[in-house]
C-alpha positions as CSV (number, residue, x, y, z in Angstrom):
1,M,93.3,40.8,-67.4
2,K,91.8,43.3,-69.8
3,Q,89.4,42.4,-72.6
4,C,91.0,42.8,-76.1
5,F,89.7,45.9,-77.7
6,F,89.4,44.4,-81.2
7,C,87.7,41.2,-79.9
8,S,85.2,43.2,-78.0
9,Q,84.4,45.4,-81.0
10,N,84.3,42.3,-83.2
11,L,87.0,43.8,-85.6
12,N,88.9,41.2,-87.6
13,Q,90.8,43.5,-89.9
14,I,93.0,46.4,-88.7
15,D,93.3,49.1,-91.4
16,H,96.7,50.8,-91.7
17,K,94.9,54.0,-93.0
18,D,92.9,54.4,-89.7
19,V,95.4,56.6,-88.0
20,Q,93.2,57.6,-85.1
21,L,92.8,54.0,-84.0
22,L,96.5,53.2,-84.5
23,R,97.6,56.2,-82.4
24,R,95.8,54.7,-79.4
25,F,98.3,51.9,-79.3
26,V,101.5,54.0,-79.9
27,S,103.3,55.6,-76.9
28,Q,104.4,59.2,-76.5
29,Q,107.9,58.2,-77.8
30,G,106.4,56.5,-80.9
31,K,106.8,52.9,-79.7
32,I,104.1,50.2,-80.1
33,I,102.6,49.7,-76.6
34,D,103.2,46.3,-75.0
35,P,100.2,43.9,-75.1
36,M,100.4,43.5,-71.3
37,H,99.6,47.2,-71.0
38,S,97.2,47.6,-73.9
39,G,95.3,44.3,-73.1
40,I,95.3,43.2,-76.8
41,C,95.4,39.5,-77.6
42,A,98.3,38.0,-79.4
43,T,96.5,37.6,-82.7
44,H,95.4,41.3,-82.9
45,Q,98.8,42.5,-81.5
46,R,100.5,40.9,-84.6
47,K,98.0,42.5,-86.9
48,L,98.3,45.9,-85.1
49,A,102.1,45.9,-85.3
50,T,101.9,45.2,-89.1
51,A,99.3,48.0,-89.6
52,I,101.4,50.5,-87.6
53,K,104.6,49.6,-89.5
54,R,102.7,50.0,-92.8
55,A,101.3,53.4,-91.7
56,R,104.8,54.5,-90.7
57,F,106.3,53.4,-94.1
58,L,103.5,55.3,-96.0
59,G,104.1,58.4,-93.8
60,L,100.8,58.4,-92.0
61,L,102.4,57.9,-88.6
62,S,105.8,59.1,-87.6
63,F,108.6,56.8,-86.5
64,V,109.5,59.0,-83.5
65,K,107.9,61.8,-81.6
66,K,109.2,65.2,-82.6
């Protein structure tokens, strides 16, 4: 099992304005990558999903790949 990226970096908050970080966890089609493939723990997966959805709503990330 992979080590959680956010636990290893000691990050508690995931900022929805940090688009470079969020793009690492979004697939080519624009879907949020499954925690089994990304290796993120459940706590950070929930925070990551919320941050990605907020970034999409604000127009920082696209909903689908164009």
